[in-house]
C-alpha positions in Angstrom: 92.8 -1.1 62.2 90.4 -0.7 59.4 89.7 -3.2 56.4 87.4 -3.5 53.5 84.6 -6.0 54.4 83.7 -6.6 50.8 87.3 -7.8 49.8 87.3 -11.5 50.7 87.9 -14.9 49.1 85.4 -17.8 49.4 85.6 -21.5 50.0 82.6 -23.8 49.9 82.5 -27.3 51.5 79.8 -29.6 50.4 78.8 -33.2 51.3 78.7 -34.0 47.6 80.6 -32.0 44.8 78.0 -31.3 42.0 79.3 -27.7 42.1 76.0 -25.9 41.8 76.3 -23.9 45.0 76.2 -20.2 44.4 77.1 -17.4 46.7 75.8 -13.8 46.4 76.2 -10.7 48.5 74.2 -7.5 48.8 76.5 -4.8 50.1 75.7 -1.6 52.1 77.9 0.6 54.0 79.7 -1.3 56.5 77.6 -4.4 56.1 76.5 -7.1 53.6 74.0 -9.9 53.2 75.3 -13.3 52.2 72.9 -15.4 50.2 73.3 -19.2 49.4 71.7 -21.1 46.6 72.1 -24.9 45.8 70.2 -27.4 43.7 71.8 -30.8 44.0 74.7 -29.7 46.1 74.4 -30.3 49.9 76.6 -27.5 51.4 78.1 -28.0 54.9 80.3 -24.9 55.4 81.2 -21.7 53.8 84.4 -19.9 54.5 85.2 -16.2 53.9 88.7 -15.0 54.4 90.0 -11.4 54.7 93.7 -10.6 54.4 94.6 -8.2 57.3 97.8 -7.4 59.1 97.7 -6.6 62.7 99.7 -4.8 65.4 101.4 -7.0 67.9 99.5 -5.3 70.6 96.1 -6.3 69.1 93.8 -8.3 71.6 90.5 -9.8 70.7 87.3 -10.8 72.7 84.7 -13.2 71.1 81.3 -14.3 72.2 80.0 -17.9 72.8 77.5 -20.4 70.9 75.2 -20.5 74.0 76.1 -20.0 77.6 79.7 -19.1 78.4 81.7 -21.3 80.6 84.0 -19.0 82.6 86.2 -18.8 79.4 85.6 -15.4 78.0 88.6 -13.0 77.9 90.6 -10.7 75.8 93.2 -12.8 74.0 96.4 -11.8 72.0 96.2 -12.9 68.4 99.2 -15.3 69.0 97.0 -17.0 71.8 93.7 -16.9 69.9 93.5 -20.6 69.0 89.7 -20.9 69.3 86.9 -19.7 67.0 84.8 -16.7 68.2 81.0 -17.4 67.7 78.9 -14.6 66.2 81.1 -11.4 66.5 84.3 -10.2 68.1 85.9 -6.9 69.1 89.7 -6.2 68.4 91.7 -3.4 70.0 95.1 -2.1 70.6 93.4 -0.3 73.7 93.4 3.0 71.8 91.0 2.2 68.9 89.0 -0.8 68.0 86.8 -2.5 65.6 83.9 -4.9 65.9 82.9 -7.5 63.2 80.1 -10.1 63.2 76.7 -11.0 62.1 73.3 -9.7 63.2 71.2 -11.7 65.4 68.6 -14.3 64.1 71.2 -15.5 61.3 70.1 -18.6 59.2 73.5 -20.2 59.8 76.0 -20.6 62.7 78.8 -18.2 62.1 82.1 -17.9 64.0 85.4 -16.1 63.3 89.2 -16.8 63.5 91.4 -13.8 63.7 95.1 -14.5 63.7 98.2 -13.1 62.0 97.0 -14.5 58.7 93.8 -12.5 58.9 90.2 -13.0 59.5 88.2 -16.0 58.5 84.4 -16.5 58.9 83.4 -20.0 59.2 79.6 -20.4 58.4 78.0 -23.7 59.3 75.0 -24.3 57.0 74.5 -28.1 58.0 71.4 -30.0 58.8 72.4 -32.2 61.7 76.0 -33.4 60.9 75.1 -33.5 57.1 74.8 -31.1 54.3 71.5 -29.2 53.9 69.1 -29.9 51.1 68.3 -26.5 50.0 66.6 -27.8 46.7 67.2 -24.5 44.8 65.9 -22.4 47.7 67.9 -19.0 48.1 68.6 -18.5 51.7 70.1 -15.4 53.3 72.7 -16.9 55.6 73.7 -13.8 57.6 74.1 -10.1 57.6 77.7 -9.2 58.3 78.2 -5.8 60.0 81.4 -3.9 60.7 82.0 -0.9 63.0 85.1 1.1 63.8 85.6 3.1 66.8 88.4 5.7 67.3 88.6 5.7 71.1 89.6 3.5 73.9 86.1 3.2 75.5 85.9 -0.5 74.8 82.9 -1.5 76.8 80.7 1.5 75.6 81.9 0.6 71.9 80.9 -3.0 72.3 77.6 -2.1 73.9 76.9 0.3 70.9 77.8 -2.5 68.5 75.6 -5.0 70.1 72.7 -2.6 69.7 73.4 -2.6 65.9 73.3 -6.4 65.8 69.8 -6.8 67.2 67.0 -4.8 65.6 64.1 -5.9 67.7 64.9 -7.2 71.2 62.0 -8.0 73.5 62.4 -6.8 77.1 60.4 -7.2 80.1 58.2 -4.2 81.5 59.7 -4.5 85.0 63.0 -5.6 86.4 63.0 -9.2 87.0 64.2 -10.5 90.4 63.3 -13.1 93.2 63.8 -16.6 94.1 65.0 -19.8 92.3 65.2 -22.9 94.4 67.8 -24.9 92.4 71.0 -23.9 94.3 69.8 -24.9 97.7 67.5 -27.8 96.7 69.4 -29.2 93.7 66.2 -31.1 92.6 64.8 -32.0 96.1 61.8 -29.9 97.1 58.1 -29.9 97.6 54.9 -27.8 97.4 55.2 -26.7 100.9 58.9 -25.6 100.5 58.1 -23.6 97.5 55.3 -21.7 99.5 57.9 -21.1 102.2 60.3 -19.8 99.6 57.6 -17.5 98.2 56.8 -16.0 101.6 60.6 -15.2 102.2 60.7 -13.5 98.8 57.8 -11.3 99.7 59.2 -10.4 103.1 62.6 -9.5 101.5 61.0 -7.2 98.9 58.6 -5.3 101.3 57.9 -1.8 100.3 59.0 -2.4 96.6 56.0 -2.1 94.2 57.6 -4.5 91.6 56.7 -8.0 92.9 59.4 -10.7 93.1 59.3 -14.1 91.3 59.5 -17.4 92.8 60.8 -19.8 90.1 60.3 -23.5 90.6 63.3 -25.2 89.0 63.9 -28.9 88.1 62.3 -30.9 90.9 58.5 -30.5 90.4 57.9 -33.1 87.5 57.5 -36.9 87.5 61.0 -37.6 86.2 64.2 -35.9 87.2 65.5 -33.6 84.4 62.9 -34.7 81.9 59.2 -34.9 81.1 56.5 -35.8 81.1 55.4 -32.3 82.4 53.1 -33.2 85.2 53.5 -32.8 88.8 55.0 -35.6 91.2 53.5 -36.6 94.4 55.4 -33.9 96.3 53.8 -31.1 94.3 50.4 -32.6 93.6 48.6 -29.5 92.0 50.6 -27.0 89.9 47.7 -24.7 89.3 46.9 -24.5 93.0 50.6 -23.8 93.7 50.7 -21.1 91.3 47.5 -19.5 92.6 48.9 -19.6 96.1 52.3 -18.1 95.2 50.3 -15.2 93.7 48.0 -14.9 96.8 51.1 -14.6 99.0 52.4 -11.6 96.8 54.9 -13.2 94.5 54.8 -14.2 90.8 55.1 -17.8 89.9 57.7 -19.1 87.4 58.6 -22.7 86.4 61.4 -24.6 84.6 61.0 -27.2 81.7 63.2 -29.2 79.4 61.0 -29.5 76.4 63.0 -31.9 74.2 63.8 -34.5 76.7 60.4 -36.3 77.6 59.4 -40.0 78.4 55.7 -39.4 77.9 54.2 -42.6 76.6 52.6 -40.7 73.7 55.9 -40.1 72.1 57.0 -42.5 69.6 60.4 -43.5 68.4 59.8 -41.7 65.0 59.3 -38.4 66.9 62.8 -38.4 68.1 66.2 -37.4 66.5 68.4 -40.5 65.5 71.9 -39.5 66.5 74.8 -41.8 67.6 72.5 -44.8 67.1 70.1 -43.4 69.9 66.6 -41.8 69.8 66.6 -39.7 73.1 65.6 -36.4 72.1 62.5 -34.9 70.4 62.9 -33.7 66.8 61.3 -30.3 66.4 61.1 -30.3 62.7 58.2 -32.8 62.9 54.8 -31.3 63.0 53.5 -33.8 65.7 56.5 -32.9 67.9 55.7 -29.2 67.6 52.1 -30.0 68.6 53.4 -31.8 71.6 55.8 -29.2 72.7 53.1 -26.5 72.2 50.7 -28.4 74.4 53.2 -28.8 77.1 53.8 -25.0 77.2 50.2 -24.2 77.0 49.4 -26.5 79.9 52.0 -24.7 82.2 50.6 -21.5 81.0 47.0 -22.6 81.9 48.2 -23.3 85.4 49.0 -19.6 85.8 52.7 -19.5 85.6 54.0 -16.0 84.4 57.5 -17.1 83.6 58.9 -20.2 81.8 62.5 -21.1 81.9 63.3 -23.6 79.1 66.5 -25.4 79.4 69.0 -27.9 77.6 67.8 -27.2 74.1 71.3 -26.9 72.6 72.6 -30.0 74.1 69.3 -31.9 73.3 69.4 -30.7 69.6 73.2 -31.1 68.9 74.6 -33.5 71.5 77.1 -31.1 73.0 77.7 -28.2 75.3 78.8 -25.0 73.8 82.2 -25.1 75.6 83.1 -28.3 73.7 82.4 -27.0 70.2 84.6 -24.9 68.1 84.1 -24.2 64.5 80.6 -25.5 64.1 77.5 -26.3 66.2 77.9 -30.1 66.3 80.8 -32.4 65.8 78.6 -35.5 65.2 78.6 -36.5 61.5 76.1 -38.6 59.5 72.8 -37.7 61.1 70.0 -35.2 60.1 66.8 -33.9 61.3 63.4 -35.1 59.9 63.2 -32.0 57.8 66.5 -32.0 55.8 65.8 -28.8 53.9 66.5 -26.4 56.7 69.9 -25.3 58.3 70.5 -26.0 61.9 70.1 -22.4 62.7 66.7 -22.2 60.9 65.5 -25.1 62.9 66.6 -23.6 66.2 64.9 -20.3 65.3 61.6 -22.2 64.4 61.7 -23.9 67.8 62.2 -20.6 69.7 59.4 -19.0 67.7 57.2 -22.0 68.6 58.0 -21.6 72.2 57.3 -17.8 72.2 53.9 -18.3 70.4 52.8 -21.0 72.8 54.0 -19.0 75.8 51.9 -15.9 74.9 52.4 -13.3 77.6 54.6 -15.5 79.8 58.2 -14.3 80.3 60.6 -16.5 78.7 64.2 -17.4 80.1 66.4 -19.3 77.7 69.0 -21.5 79.4 71.4 -23.5 77.3 69.9 -21.6 74.4 71.8 -20.2 71.3 72.5 -16.6 72.3 72.4 -15.0 68.9 69.3 -17.0 67.7 67.3 -16.2 70.7 67.6 -12.5 70.7 64.2 -11.0 70.0 62.6 -14.4 71.0 63.3 -14.4 74.7 63.1 -11.6 77.2 65.9 -13.1 79.5 68.8 -15.4 78.6 71.1 -17.3 81.0 74.4 -16.1 79.6 76.7 -18.3 81.7 76.9 -21.7 83.0 75.7 -22.5 86.5 76.9 -20.7 89.4 76.7 -22.6 92.9 75.4 -22.7 96.3 78.3 -24.9 97.4 81.5 -23.7 95.5 82.6 -20.1 95.6 85.2 -20.7 92.9 82.5 -21.9 90.5 80.4 -18.8 91.2 83.3 -16.5 90.5 84.3 -18.4 87.4 80.9 -18.6 85.8 79.0 -15.7 87.1 81.6 -12.9 87.4 83.1 -13.9 84.0 79.7 -13.9 82.1 78.6 -10.7 83.9 81.7 -8.8 82.8 82.1 -10.0 79.2 78.5 -10.4 78.1 77.2 -7.3 80.0 77.3 -5.3 76.7 74.5 -7.6 75.3 72.1 -6.6 78.3 69.1 -4.7 77.0 70.6 -4.8 73.5 69.7 -8.5 72.9 67.6 -9.4 75.9 68.2 -9.2 79.7 71.3 -11.0 80.5 70.9 -13.4 83.5 74.4 -14.1 84.9 72.7 -16.6 87.3 71.8 -16.9 91.0 73.3 -16.1 94.4 73.3 -19.5 95.9 73.1 -19.7 99.6 73.3 -23.2 101.1 74.2 -24.0 104.8 77.1 -21.6 104.7 79.1 -23.6 102.2 80.3 -20.2 100.7 81.4 -17.6 103.2 79.0 -14.7 103.2 81.8 -12.1 102.7 82.3 -13.5 99.3 78.7 -14.3 98.3 77.6 -10.9 99.5 80.0 -9.2 97.0 78.5 -11.2 94.2 75.0 -10.1 95.5 76.0 -6.5 95.7 77.5 -6.5 92.1 74.3 -8.0 90.7 72.1 -5.6 92.5 73.8 -2.8 90.5 74.2 -4.6 87.3 70.7 -3.7 85.7 70.5 -7.5 84.8 68.2 -10.1 86.5 68.8 -10.8 90.2 67.8 -14.3 91.5 68.5 -15.5 94.9 68.5 -19.3 95.8 67.9 -19.8 99.7 65.5 -20.9 102.4 64.0 -18.9 105.2 66.9 -20.4 107.3 69.1 -17.6 106.2 70.5 -15.3 109.1 69.6 -11.7 109.8 72.7 -10.3 108.2 71.9 -12.2 105.0 68.2 -11.0 105.2 69.2 -7.4 105.6 71.7 -7.6 102.8 69.3 -9.3 100.3 66.6 -6.8 101.2 68.9 -3.9 100.6 70.1 -5.6 97.1 66.4 -5.7 96.1 65.9 -2.0 96.8 69.2 -1.2 94.9 68.1 -3.4 92.0 64.8 -1.8 91.4 66.6 1.5 90.6 68.6 2.1 87.3 72.3 2.4 87.7 75.4 2.9 85.4 78.0 0.1 85.4 81.1 -1.3 83.5 83.9 -3.6 84.3 87.3 -1.8 84.3 90.1 -4.4 84.5 88.9 -6.4 81.5 92.3 -6.8 79.9 93.9 -8.1 83.0 91.7 -11.0 84.3 88.7 -13.3 83.4 87.0 -12.2 86.6 87.2 -8.4 86.9 87.3 -7.1 90.5 87.3 -3.4 89.6 84.0 -1.9 88.4 82.7 1.5 87.7 79.2 1.8 89.3 77.4 5.1 89.2 80.5 6.9 88.4 82.6 5.6 91.4 85.2 2.8 91.4 84.2 -0.2 93.5 86.9 -2.9 93.9 85.6 -6.5 95.0 87.9 -9.1 96.7 87.0 -12.2 94.9 
């Protein structure tokens, strides 16, 4: 199961065919940098192909463009009909190899691995069009290969993820507490958030590390969009943050930075895609100033954590689950700045957010996983769980925790999403297992509930918070058999959940 990563063929796809595109590589042991230069050409895709024969028993696991959607699993090569973003691990369950690109690449890279070999598809577009590099030499990505001569698949993938990210930024303390989305679903108030914060302080009594109370979509004037000022139910966001802190919790807040109806935003400040100008174009300097001012305003109110959402959808018009070999399917549109690849534009946006946020913690939600590593402390690695549907929590939560857990503390802290508790929609014997698993996972733990929870739930959450604030060892066991592993090794013992 080994191959020479420097022995590949290339294919270049351009918007126009002037044929002045040049690819160069700089090789080191088990890795190489891929550089692209073009003058008049407008490159769109680069394809690299490696001939490789594989055993019929080989199975592969890839990653996701942004969040996963309950769809991660080991697939046989014959069933592997989708591209695998960023990296993959291939194994016959005796040995394995990992192949992918390092984080913060300047292109969107995915892989196809089938009986014909391995193909890397490198998306270098600007919007849906070719990029105008204008003779600029750009390092598209650093490809890195690792071979492991053992069957410890989870440990090998965790080691490989650490090789992919040189400088993760991690919070000083474990991050846990309340998020109001999965019981409120957009309907809340100043008073309700205060009640929620008091509950979080009660549930975490005796723990030195203070819990967060995160205010999700509900506090701003318009539902799921800006302007980022409080509605009449919230009134004074600075006063609310101060009161949360006085109660003994830490205030956090949700925003959607690229979808905003603020009257100061002109049509020219928006992306023109599919004939519509709905979302802000972050390649414009005036938009960058606007986004920065929104974040700094929230920071000035005293919020210690900011959760920014929807940037992938707002930039590219699709959810990650609907994309395959590139980051957008839409043709014939571009950003205001045509000289940068889509990946460069995403990284610049995340850097802008990080700089404006200062010492605030950042949760990226619907953010590009590989391009946010090193620029966010936490990442929502899966689509929404639920306060109403157990099957959704099982599909989205358990799947992302199992198959992206190797990224935890290697890229960022992986947030597999909340335990949602709403009017007993989900039987507690199911939800309490999700709570238990998260409490031992070394990943963020957020609970979404009101103070109407019963005594059993209070006791279980308080115990989970105590477990959570101690380090544990954990790995999924039955990862080859199911998308939602039920067998886990926790602190050296096998725990089996009844999902």
